[in-house]
C-alpha positions as CSV (number, residue, x, y, z in Angstrom):
1,M,-0.1,0.3,0.2
2,A,1.5,3.8,-0.5
3,Q,2.8,5.4,2.0
4,I,0.8,8.6,0.7
5,Y,-2.0,9.4,-0.9
6,K,-1.3,10.3,-4.9
7,H,-3.6,11.9,-7.4
8,G,-1.5,12.8,-10.4
9,A,1.1,12.0,-12.4
10,Y,4.5,11.4,-10.7
11,G,7.9,11.2,-11.3
12,E,10.5,9.9,-8.7
13,I,14.5,9.8,-8.2
14,V,15.3,6.8,-7.4
15,E,18.7,4.5,-6.9
16,S,21.0,4.6,-9.3
17,I,21.1,1.5,-11.8
18,G,24.5,1.7,-13.0
19,E,23.5,5.1,-13.5
20,V,20.5,6.7,-14.3
21,A,18.5,9.8,-16.4
22,T,16.5,13.1,-17.0
23,Q,13.9,17.8,-17.3
24,S,11.4,20.3,-19.7
25,D,12.6,23.9,-21.0
26,T,14.6,26.0,-19.2
27,I,13.4,28.6,-16.6
28,A,15.9,30.2,-13.8
29,V,14.1,32.0,-11.1
30,Y,16.2,34.1,-9.3
31,V,14.8,35.2,-5.4
32,G,16.2,38.4,-4.2
33,L,15.5,42.3,-3.9
34,A,14.8,44.6,-7.1
35,P,14.0,49.1,-7.0
36,V,10.6,47.9,-7.2
37,N,10.1,51.1,-5.1
38,L,10.8,52.8,-8.7
39,V,8.3,51.1,-9.9
40,R,4.7,53.4,-10.0
41,G,1.6,52.0,-8.0
42,Y,4.3,48.9,-6.9
43,A,1.5,47.8,-4.3
44,D,-1.2,46.6,-6.7
45,A,1.5,45.7,-9.4
46,G,2.1,42.2,-7.8
47,V,5.7,42.8,-7.7
48,V,6.7,41.8,-4.1
49,N,7.0,38.3,-2.7
50,A,5.6,36.7,-6.1
51,P,6.6,35.5,-8.9
52,V,7.2,37.7,-12.7
53,K,8.0,36.7,-15.7
54,I,10.3,38.6,-17.6
55,S,11.3,38.1,-20.9
56,D,13.7,41.5,-22.1
57,F,15.2,44.6,-20.2
58,S,12.2,47.3,-20.7
59,D,9.5,44.5,-19.2
60,A,12.0,44.2,-16.2
61,K,12.5,47.7,-16.1
62,E,9.0,48.1,-16.3
63,H,7.7,45.1,-13.2
64,M,11.0,45.4,-10.8
65,G,13.0,48.8,-11.5
66,Y,16.4,48.8,-11.8
67,S,19.1,49.7,-10.2
68,A,23.5,49.7,-10.5
69,D,23.7,49.0,-7.0
70,W,23.7,45.1,-7.3
71,A,25.1,44.4,-3.9
72,A,21.8,46.2,-2.7
73,F,19.3,45.1,-5.4
74,T,20.2,42.0,-5.6
75,L,18.0,40.7,-8.6
76,C,19.3,43.7,-11.3
77,E,22.3,41.7,-11.5
78,A,20.5,39.0,-13.2
79,L,18.7,41.0,-15.2
80,K,21.6,43.2,-16.8
81,V,23.4,39.8,-17.3
82,H,19.7,38.4,-19.3
83,F,18.9,41.3,-20.8
84,D,21.5,43.9,-21.5
85,N,24.6,41.6,-22.2
86,P,27.1,42.9,-25.2
87,V,27.0,39.0,-26.4
88,T,23.7,37.9,-26.6
89,N,20.6,38.1,-23.9
90,A,19.1,35.1,-22.5
91,G,15.6,33.9,-21.4
92,P,12.9,34.2,-20.2
93,I,13.6,34.4,-16.5
94,V,11.6,34.3,-13.4
95,A,12.0,37.2,-10.5
96,I,10.8,36.7,-7.3
97,N,11.7,40.4,-5.4
98,V,11.2,40.7,-1.6
99,L,11.8,43.7,-1.0
100,D,8.2,45.7,0.3
101,P,8.0,49.8,0.1
102,A,5.8,49.3,2.7
103,T,7.7,47.8,5.6
104,H,11.4,47.7,4.1
105,R,11.8,51.5,4.7
106,K,13.6,54.2,6.7
107,E,11.5,55.4,9.7
108,A,11.7,59.5,8.8
109,E,10.7,60.7,5.5
110,T,13.6,62.9,3.3
111,T,12.8,66.3,2.5
112,K,14.8,68.1,-0.2
113,Q,15.0,71.5,-2.0
114,L,15.3,71.4,-6.1
115,A,16.2,73.7,-8.0
116,F,14.2,73.4,-11.2
117,S,15.9,74.7,-14.6
118,N,14.0,75.2,-17.8
119,G,11.0,73.2,-15.9
120,Q,12.9,70.5,-14.8
121,A,14.5,69.1,-11.9
122,S,16.1,65.7,-10.6
123,I,16.6,63.5,-7.8
124,T,19.7,60.9,-8.3
125,S,18.0,58.1,-5.7
126,D,17.6,54.3,-5.8
127,T,15.8,54.3,-2.6
128,I,13.4,56.7,-3.0
129,I,9.4,55.5,-3.2
130,L,8.2,57.0,-6.0
131,D,4.4,56.7,-5.0
132,T,5.1,58.9,-2.0
133,L,6.9,61.7,-3.7
134,V,5.4,64.9,-3.2
135,L,6.6,68.7,-4.2
136,A,5.5,71.7,-1.8
137,D,2.0,73.4,-3.5
138,K,1.8,71.2,-6.5
139,V,-0.2,68.1,-8.1
140,E,0.8,65.4,-10.0
141,G,-0.4,65.3,-13.0
142,V,-1.3,69.0,-13.0
143,D,1.9,70.8,-12.4
144,Y,4.5,67.8,-13.1
145,S,5.6,64.7,-14.1
146,V,7.7,61.8,-12.6
147,D,9.9,59.5,-14.6
148,C,13.0,57.3,-13.8
149,N,16.0,57.8,-16.0
150,W,17.5,53.9,-15.8
151,T,20.8,54.7,-17.2
152,T,21.5,57.9,-14.7
153,G,19.8,57.0,-12.0
154,Q,17.9,60.0,-12.0
155,V,14.6,60.8,-11.0
156,I,13.3,63.3,-13.6
157,I,10.8,65.5,-12.3
158,D,9.2,67.3,-15.6
159,S,6.9,71.0,-15.3
160,L,3.4,70.5,-16.7
161,G,1.0,73.0,-18.6
162,E,2.2,76.6,-19.8
163,E,3.6,77.9,-16.6
164,K,6.7,76.0,-16.0
165,I,8.0,75.1,-12.3
166,T,11.1,77.7,-11.8
167,G,13.6,78.1,-8.6
168,A,13.5,75.9,-5.5
169,V,10.7,73.7,-4.2
170,A,10.6,71.2,-1.8
171,A,10.0,67.8,-2.5
172,T,9.1,65.0,0.5
173,Y,9.2,61.0,0.3
174,A,9.5,58.5,1.8
175,E,13.1,55.4,1.2
176,V,13.2,52.0,1.5
177,D,15.7,50.4,3.8
178,T,17.6,47.2,2.0
179,S,19.7,47.0,5.3
180,K,16.3,45.7,6.8
181,I,15.8,42.7,4.7
182,T,17.4,39.6,6.6
183,K,18.1,35.9,4.7
184,A,14.7,34.8,6.6
185,D,13.2,37.0,4.3
186,I,14.9,35.1,1.2
187,I,14.0,32.0,2.7
188,G,10.0,32.8,3.4
189,G,7.8,29.8,3.1
190,V,3.8,29.3,2.8
191,T,1.5,29.6,5.7
192,S,-1.2,27.3,6.3
193,G,-2.9,30.8,5.6
194,G,-2.1,30.4,1.8
195,V,0.9,33.5,2.8
196,Y,4.0,33.0,0.1
197,A,7.3,34.8,0.5
198,G,10.5,34.7,-0.3
199,L,11.7,30.9,-1.9
200,G,8.1,29.8,-0.7
201,C,7.2,31.9,-3.7
202,V,8.6,29.4,-6.2
203,G,5.3,26.9,-5.5
204,L,3.5,29.6,-7.5
205,V,5.6,30.1,-10.2
206,Y,3.8,27.4,-12.5
207,P,0.4,27.6,-11.2
208,E,0.3,31.7,-11.8
209,V,3.4,32.2,-14.6
210,G,2.6,29.1,-16.3
211,V,6.0,27.3,-16.4
212,I,8.0,24.9,-14.4
213,P,11.0,25.8,-12.9
214,N,14.2,24.2,-14.2
215,L,16.4,26.3,-12.1
216,I,17.1,28.6,-8.3
217,L,19.3,31.0,-7.7
218,A,19.8,34.3,-5.0
219,P,22.6,35.6,-6.0
220,G,24.3,37.4,-3.3
221,W,22.3,35.2,-0.5
222,S,23.3,31.7,-1.6
223,H,26.3,32.0,0.3
224,E,24.3,32.1,3.6
225,P,24.0,28.0,4.7
226,D,20.5,28.4,5.7
227,V,19.3,29.8,2.8
228,Y,21.4,27.4,0.0
229,Q,19.6,24.3,1.9
230,A,16.5,25.9,1.4
231,M,17.1,26.8,-2.1
232,I,17.8,23.0,-2.1
233,S,14.6,22.2,-0.3
234,A,12.3,24.3,-3.0
235,G,13.7,22.5,-5.7
236,K,12.1,19.2,-4.8
237,K,8.6,18.0,-5.5
238,I,7.4,21.7,-6.7
239,N,3.4,22.1,-6.4
240,G,4.4,18.0,-5.6
241,H,5.7,17.5,-8.5
242,W,8.3,19.7,-10.5
243,D,12.3,18.7,-9.5
244,A,14.9,22.0,-10.3
245,Y,18.4,22.3,-10.0
246,V,20.3,25.2,-7.5
247,Y,23.0,27.1,-8.3
248,A,24.6,28.7,-6.0
249,D,28.1,30.7,-4.6
250,V,30.7,30.5,-2.2
251,P,31.2,33.8,-0.6
252,L,33.9,36.0,-1.1
253,V,34.1,36.7,3.0
254,D,32.7,34.6,5.9
255,K,32.4,36.4,9.3
256,G,34.9,39.0,8.4
257,S,37.5,36.4,7.2
258,K,38.8,36.4,3.4
259,I,37.9,33.0,1.3
260,D,40.5,34.0,-1.6
261,T,42.1,31.1,-1.9
262,I,41.1,27.7,-3.8
263,D,42.3,26.2,-0.6
264,V,40.3,28.1,1.4
265,A,37.1,27.9,-0.6
266,Y,36.3,24.3,-1.5
267,K,37.3,23.7,2.4
268,W,34.3,26.5,3.5
269,A,31.9,24.4,0.7
270,E,32.2,21.0,2.6
271,D,32.4,22.8,6.0
272,N,29.4,24.4,5.3
273,G,27.3,21.6,3.5
274,Y,28.0,23.1,-0.2
275,V,28.0,19.6,-1.1
276,N,23.8,18.9,-2.4
277,E,24.0,16.9,-6.2
278,R,21.3,18.9,-6.7
279,S,23.3,21.7,-6.9
280,D,26.4,23.4,-8.4
281,V,28.6,25.6,-6.1
282,C,30.6,28.3,-7.7
283,W,33.2,30.8,-6.8
284,P,34.9,33.1,-6.8
285,M,33.0,35.9,-8.7
286,H,34.1,38.0,-12.2
287,E,34.3,41.5,-13.1
288,L,32.1,41.9,-16.5
289,T,33.9,43.7,-19.8
290,T,31.0,46.4,-18.9
291,G,32.0,46.5,-15.3
292,G,30.5,45.6,-12.0
293,Y,31.1,42.3,-10.2
294,V,28.6,39.2,-11.1
295,H,28.3,36.2,-9.5
296,D,29.7,32.4,-10.9
297,S,26.1,31.3,-10.6
298,T,24.5,34.4,-12.6
299,M,26.6,34.0,-15.1
300,R,26.2,30.1,-15.2
301,A,22.8,30.3,-15.0
302,W,22.8,32.5,-18.5
303,K,24.8,30.7,-20.3
304,Q,23.0,27.3,-19.8
305,L,20.3,28.6,-21.0
306,I,21.7,29.5,-24.0
307,V,23.4,25.9,-24.2
308,D,20.1,24.3,-23.2
309,A,18.0,26.1,-25.7
310,S,20.5,25.0,-28.6
311,H,19.1,21.8,-27.6
312,N,15.5,22.7,-27.8
313,G,15.5,22.6,-24.1
314,I,17.3,19.0,-23.1
315,P,20.1,19.8,-20.5
316,M,22.0,16.9,-22.4
317,E,25.6,19.7,-22.5
318,T,27.4,21.4,-20.0
319,A,27.7,25.3,-19.5
320,S,31.8,24.2,-18.6
321,N,34.2,25.6,-21.5
322,K,32.0,27.9,-22.8
323,A,32.4,31.7,-23.4
324,I,31.2,34.1,-20.6
325,P,32.1,38.2,-21.2
326,I,34.4,39.1,-18.1
327,K,37.5,40.6,-17.6
328,R,39.0,38.8,-14.7
329,N,38.1,36.4,-11.8
330,Y,37.2,38.7,-8.8
331,F,38.3,37.6,-5.2
332,G,37.0,40.7,-3.3
333,E,38.3,44.2,-2.1
334,G,41.6,44.6,-0.9
335,S,41.9,40.7,-1.7
336,K,46.1,40.4,-3.7
337,N,44.8,37.2,-5.6
338,R,45.9,37.7,-9.0
339,G,43.7,34.8,-10.2
340,F,44.6,31.1,-11.6
341,D,45.1,28.7,-14.3
342,Q,43.0,25.6,-15.9
343,S,45.2,23.7,-13.9
344,Q,44.9,25.1,-10.4
345,A,41.2,25.4,-11.2
346,N,41.1,21.5,-11.5
347,K,41.8,21.4,-7.5
348,L,38.6,23.2,-7.6
349,N,36.6,21.1,-9.5
350,E,37.8,17.9,-8.0
351,H,36.2,19.1,-4.9
352,G,32.6,19.8,-6.7
353,I,33.2,23.7,-7.3
354,C,32.8,25.3,-10.6
355,T,35.3,28.1,-11.5
356,A,36.4,30.3,-14.7
357,V,39.8,30.3,-16.0
358,Y,40.8,32.1,-19.6
359,W,41.4,28.7,-21.7
360,G,41.7,28.9,-25.5
361,G,42.2,33.2,-25.8
362,Q,39.1,33.5,-24.0
363,W,37.2,33.3,-20.3
364,V,35.2,30.3,-20.5
365,L,33.3,28.8,-17.1
366,W,35.0,25.8,-15.7
367,G,33.5,23.1,-14.2
368,G,30.3,20.6,-14.6
369,H,30.3,18.5,-11.8
370,T,28.0,18.5,-9.2
371,A,28.4,19.6,-5.4
372,A,28.3,16.1,-4.1
373,Y,31.2,15.3,-6.0
374,K,35.0,14.5,-4.9
375,F,37.7,13.4,-6.9
376,G,38.2,9.3,-6.1
377,K,35.5,9.5,-3.6
378,V,32.2,8.9,-5.6
379,L,29.6,6.4,-4.4
380,D,27.0,7.1,-6.9
381,K,27.8,7.9,-10.5
382,R,24.7,9.8,-11.1
383,V,26.5,12.8,-9.1
384,I,29.9,13.0,-11.3
385,F,28.2,15.5,-13.8
386,S,25.6,18.4,-13.1
387,T,23.9,16.7,-16.9
388,S,23.2,13.5,-15.5
389,I,21.3,15.0,-12.7
390,R,19.8,17.2,-14.7
391,M,18.3,15.1,-17.2
392,M,17.3,12.7,-14.6
393,M,14.7,16.1,-13.2
394,Y,13.8,16.3,-17.6
395,V,12.6,12.9,-17.8
396,T,10.5,13.4,-14.6
397,N,9.2,16.5,-15.6
398,S,8.6,15.5,-18.9
399,F,6.8,12.3,-17.8
400,Q,4.5,14.8,-15.2
401,Q,3.7,17.2,-18.5
402,E,2.8,14.5,-21.1
403,W,0.0,12.6,-18.7
404,A,-1.0,15.2,-16.8
405,S,-4.4,15.6,-18.9
406,T,-4.9,12.0,-18.9
407,I,-5.3,11.6,-14.8
408,D,-8.8,10.3,-13.8
409,Q,-9.4,9.1,-17.3
410,P,-9.7,5.0,-16.8
411,M,-7.0,3.3,-16.9
412,T,-7.1,0.5,-19.4
413,V,-4.5,-2.4,-20.3
414,Q,-3.9,-0.5,-23.7
415,M,-3.4,2.9,-21.9
416,A,-0.8,1.5,-20.1
417,D,1.1,0.2,-22.4
418,T,0.6,3.1,-24.6
419,I,2.3,5.2,-21.9
420,R,5.4,2.6,-21.8
421,N,5.5,2.7,-25.9
422,R,5.3,6.6,-25.8
423,E,8.5,6.9,-23.1
424,Q,10.1,4.4,-24.8
425,E,10.1,6.3,-28.0
426,R,10.7,9.1,-26.0
427,A,14.3,7.1,-24.7
428,D,15.0,6.3,-27.8
429,A,14.6,10.0,-29.6
430,L,17.1,11.1,-26.7
431,V,19.6,8.4,-27.5
432,A,19.4,9.2,-31.1
433,I,20.2,13.2,-30.6
434,G,22.8,12.2,-28.4
435,A,21.4,13.1,-24.6
436,L,21.4,9.4,-23.4
437,I,23.6,6.9,-24.7
438,G,22.8,2.6,-24.7
439,S,19.8,1.0,-24.6
440,P,17.3,2.9,-22.0
441,V,14.7,0.3,-21.1
442,V,10.7,1.5,-19.9
443,Q,9.3,-1.0,-18.2
444,F,5.5,-1.4,-16.6
445,R,6.5,-4.0,-13.9
446,K,4.4,-6.6,-11.9
447,S,6.4,-6.6,-9.0
448,E,6.3,-2.6,-9.0
449,N,2.1,-2.6,-9.6
450,S,0.7,-4.3,-7.0
451,N,-3.1,-5.5,-7.3
452,S,-3.3,-3.4,-4.0
453,E,-2.2,-0.5,-5.8
454,I,-3.8,-0.8,-9.0
455,A,-7.3,-1.3,-7.3
456,E,-6.3,2.6,-5.7
457,G,-5.4,3.9,-8.9
458,N,-2.0,3.9,-8.4
459,F,0.3,2.8,-11.6
460,V,4.3,2.7,-11.6
461,W,6.4,2.2,-14.9
462,D,10.3,2.1,-14.7
463,F,12.5,3.8,-16.4
464,E,16.5,3.1,-16.0
465,G,18.8,4.6,-18.8
466,T,22.4,6.2,-19.0
467,P,22.8,9.9,-19.5
468,T,25.9,10.8,-21.6
469,P,28.8,11.5,-19.9
470,Q,31.0,14.9,-21.0
471,F,34.0,14.1,-22.2
472,K,36.1,16.4,-19.7
473,S,39.7,15.5,-20.4
474,G,41.4,13.8,-23.7
475,T,44.6,12.3,-23.3
476,I,46.8,11.0,-26.5
477,H,50.3,9.2,-25.3
478,V,53.3,10.3,-28.3
479,A,56.4,8.1,-27.0
480,Y,59.8,8.6,-29.4
481,S,60.6,6.1,-31.6
482,D,64.1,6.1,-33.5
483,A,62.4,4.3,-36.4
484,G,62.6,6.9,-38.5
485,L,66.3,7.6,-38.7
486,S,67.0,4.5,-40.7
487,S,65.4,7.4,-43.2
488,Y,68.9,9.0,-43.4
489,F,70.3,5.9,-45.8
490,G,67.2,4.7,-48.2
491,E,66.4,1.4,-49.2
492,E,69.8,-0.6,-48.8
493,A,70.3,-4.0,-50.6
């Protein structure tokens, strides 16, 4: 008898059989802070503790606002990398903002004298709550209008009507205080009353946005062990069904101590439990060619979306050894570390840490192992490569997507055969494109389908398959031979 009541199509990752297999169109879900205080009508726009699908940079600024202060407004890093990238843009993504200007604000209002010139004035601020801006003795929409210049980071106030505003005018407004956000806000959760917050909002992505979350990120926060564990939990059986992979970062500083060397970085990851097979753990940060410091997790997600798209959403290829637009690795303010080469980066990889190196005349991501990988200590081969785990997730998610609409229909013998045959066809198709190797098998076994379970309407199909391993290294053995020396003398009789 089943241990829990089931009603729906389900997929479960079970113990490996030599190895195992496979997920849906890649959607990266980011949790963090966005300057929604710069969005007019934010309170009614559904941009606080809610999933928002972002497709381009204009879309991002309209719904999330934008600030160049990525340390404070952590979601803006993802918006920049995904949608204002000099190489190419990659999306859509889903953003979950936890900053609520109604509560995360400074106690006292700000009053500032504005100097109008040619009927215009400006305020340089990314913390102003635009909905609270008031000009003394003036009426918005009658005497003036308010807009944002995202490039300069200024709030622009323009006069309306024939008579232009001149001279000094007092402006009063409230400001957000991002320091009031804690890791508890990022972790969030779901109350019994159906109130969602932080990572708990991942459960709203499918029913409200209509897409299946595949990747979960929280740059600027994922270096907190409690947040990392919450991310792993958030990616397991989302809505009781979907599986999502996690990209997280090792910090550059922890409790005042610098983490700016390879040995310290991988030891920190191991000591703090960053070893889950459902995650990539990344270090250090990078300096973009266009300026600004970005987390490796964000850069990796951007590139992985591009790679997955090249395979029609099938996560069969790693983002490792793919070019990224950075100028150097960044180890934190004041660090004397000038970087490392590929051979040194491999020391990170052998401890399950992803990074970036300069190789082949360009900067590339480096490392395709899960965080559970430790060279020479692997007990289950499925943890060796992130593509293996993500392909297994692809299989479970795809099965549930495919058969969800047939739930509650009569399970005839023909239907059972149809499901098995269809899943076998899809497994064979994955072999044909190189996503799986060998001869995957889908079975409907009597041993897995007892009479009591069938009477309850519970049916199980078994999938056994091998994700294609990545070409991690290639070696040619070269030996000296003196046989060629005889060529000096030609053929002798």
